[in-house]
C-alpha positions as CSV (number, residue, x, y, z in Angstrom):
1,M,-18.1,33.2,-14.3
2,S,-15.2,32.7,-12.4
3,F,-11.9,30.3,-11.4
4,E,-12.1,31.7,-7.7
5,D,-13.0,28.9,-6.1
6,L,-10.8,26.1,-7.8
7,L,-7.7,28.7,-7.9
8,E,-9.6,29.1,-3.8
9,A,-8.8,25.0,-3.8
10,N,-5.6,24.8,-5.1
11,R,-4.2,26.7,-3.1
12,K,-5.1,25.1,0.3
13,Y,-4.3,21.3,-2.2
14,A,-1.1,22.9,-2.9
15,E,0.0,23.5,1.3
16,D,0.6,20.3,2.0
17,F,1.5,19.1,-1.1
18,P,3.4,15.8,-1.0
19,H,3.8,14.6,-5.2
20,A,7.0,17.4,-4.6
21,G,10.3,15.8,-7.5
22,F,8.2,13.0,-9.4
23,D,9.7,12.3,-12.8
24,G,6.8,12.0,-14.5
25,I,7.5,8.0,-15.3
26,A,4.3,5.5,-14.9
27,R,5.9,3.7,-12.1
28,K,3.3,0.9,-12.2
29,G,3.7,0.9,-16.3
30,V,0.4,1.4,-17.3
31,L,-1.0,3.8,-19.6
32,M,-5.4,4.2,-19.4
33,I,-7.0,5.8,-22.1
34,T,-10.5,5.8,-21.6
35,C,-13.5,8.7,-22.2
36,M,-13.8,12.4,-20.8
37,D,-16.7,11.6,-18.4
38,S,-16.2,12.5,-14.9
39,R,-17.7,9.1,-13.5
40,I,-15.0,7.7,-14.1
41,D,-11.8,8.2,-11.9
42,P,-9.0,6.0,-13.5
43,L,-7.0,5.7,-11.0
44,D,-8.9,4.2,-7.8
45,L,-11.0,2.1,-11.0
46,V,-8.2,0.1,-10.6
47,G,-6.3,0.8,-7.7
48,L,-3.4,2.9,-8.6
49,G,-2.3,6.5,-7.8
50,H,-0.4,9.4,-7.7
51,G,2.6,9.0,-9.9
52,D,1.4,5.3,-11.1
53,A,0.6,5.9,-14.4
54,K,-0.8,7.8,-17.6
55,I,-3.8,8.6,-18.5
56,L,-5.3,9.5,-21.7
57,R,-9.2,11.2,-22.6
58,S,-11.2,11.6,-24.9
59,P,-14.9,11.7,-25.9
60,G,-15.9,7.9,-25.6
61,G,-12.6,7.0,-25.1
62,Q,-11.3,6.6,-28.6
63,V,-7.7,5.8,-29.5
64,S,-7.2,9.6,-32.0
65,D,-4.0,9.7,-34.0
66,T,-3.7,12.3,-30.8
67,M,-3.7,9.0,-28.4
68,L,-2.1,7.2,-30.1
69,K,1.1,9.3,-30.3
70,G,0.8,9.8,-26.7
71,A,0.1,5.5,-26.4
72,I,3.9,5.6,-28.5
73,M,5.5,8.3,-26.2
74,S,4.5,6.9,-23.3
75,V,5.8,3.1,-24.2
76,H,8.3,5.1,-25.7
77,L,9.8,7.4,-22.5
78,L,8.1,6.9,-19.3
79,G,8.4,3.0,-18.8
80,V,4.6,2.2,-20.1
81,T,4.3,-1.7,-20.5
82,R,0.7,-2.8,-20.4
83,I,-2.4,-0.3,-21.8
84,L,-5.4,0.0,-21.1
85,V,-8.2,1.0,-22.8
86,V,-11.6,1.4,-21.3
87,P,-15.0,2.8,-22.6
88,H,-17.7,2.1,-20.4
89,T,-21.8,1.5,-20.1
90,K,-24.2,4.5,-20.0
91,C,-21.8,6.8,-23.4
92,A,-23.0,9.6,-24.6
93,M,-20.5,9.3,-27.4
94,A,-21.9,4.7,-27.9
95,S,-25.3,6.1,-27.6
96,S,-25.8,8.2,-30.5
97,T,-24.9,8.8,-33.7
98,E,-22.7,11.1,-35.1
99,K,-26.2,12.8,-37.3
100,D,-27.8,12.7,-33.6
101,I,-24.8,14.6,-32.0
102,H,-24.3,17.3,-34.7
103,Q,-27.9,17.9,-35.1
104,V,-28.5,19.1,-31.1
105,L,-25.0,20.6,-31.5
106,T,-26.9,22.6,-34.5
107,E,-30.0,23.3,-32.4
108,R,-28.4,24.8,-28.8
109,I,-25.3,26.2,-31.2
110,G,-27.6,27.7,-34.2
111,S,-25.6,27.1,-36.9
112,D,-24.3,24.1,-38.5
113,T,-21.6,21.5,-36.9
114,S,-21.2,18.8,-40.0
115,W,-17.2,20.3,-40.3
116,V,-16.5,18.6,-36.5
117,T,-16.2,14.7,-36.4
118,F,-16.8,13.8,-32.8
119,G,-16.7,10.1,-33.3
120,A,-19.7,9.3,-32.1
121,S,-20.8,5.0,-32.8
122,P,-23.4,3.2,-31.5
123,H,-21.0,-0.3,-32.2
124,Q,-18.8,0.4,-28.6
125,I,-17.4,-3.1,-29.4
126,E,-16.9,-2.9,-32.9
127,R,-14.6,0.4,-32.2
128,L,-13.3,-1.1,-29.1
129,H,-11.6,-4.0,-30.9
130,A,-10.2,-1.2,-33.5
131,D,-9.1,0.6,-31.3
132,V,-7.4,-2.5,-29.1
133,A,-6.3,-3.8,-32.8
134,K,-4.6,0.2,-33.8
135,I,-2.5,0.1,-30.9
136,R,-1.2,-3.5,-31.5
137,S,-0.6,-3.8,-34.5
138,H,1.3,0.5,-34.5
139,P,5.1,-0.9,-35.0
140,L,5.9,1.5,-32.7
141,I,4.1,-0.1,-29.4
142,K,3.1,-4.4,-31.3
143,D,6.3,-6.2,-28.5
144,R,6.3,-3.3,-26.5
145,A,3.5,-3.3,-24.1
146,E,1.0,-5.6,-23.2
147,V,-2.7,-3.9,-24.9
148,G,-6.1,-5.1,-23.2
149,G,-9.4,-3.5,-23.9
150,F,-11.6,-3.2,-21.2
151,M,-15.3,-2.0,-19.8
152,Y,-16.2,0.0,-17.3
153,D,-19.7,-0.1,-15.8
154,V,-20.6,3.2,-14.5
155,D,-23.3,1.3,-12.2
156,T,-21.0,-0.7,-10.4
157,G,-17.4,0.0,-11.0
158,L,-16.3,-2.9,-11.9
159,L,-14.1,-3.3,-14.6
160,E,-14.2,-6.4,-17.7
161,Q,-11.5,-7.3,-19.8
162,L,-13.1,-8.1,-23.3
163,L,-9.2,-8.3,-25.6
């Protein structure tokens, strides 16, 4: 498998690159934590553009320790004042259990995967509540950023605030 098609696309992108000189500060003060699903275009879905926001992605949009570290850095170093936690409809991580994912992977790989934790849970809204609470209560974030929990509908493009 080659990367040449992607490198060629990058060369074309760089020919008229309009974003030189950005400093990495989130111009609109926004951090979005969302899923790695390719149906989600984080900036477009909230009307933002290049340099406006920080984006952190994980399977299911789960707030892991790494995501939490990114949120802390974003609030204190990158101008973030609003944090959106955005899972989505039809998410594989929310329609499967950890056991289901291990079973599929073990079948495909041919070896045991039980030593890896993926964070799958059919209780998506409960996890959203817990993730938002984790960020809101963190001593390095609370009172420094507004935190909201949302659900993105991959079929309509609508974002609904739940928390």
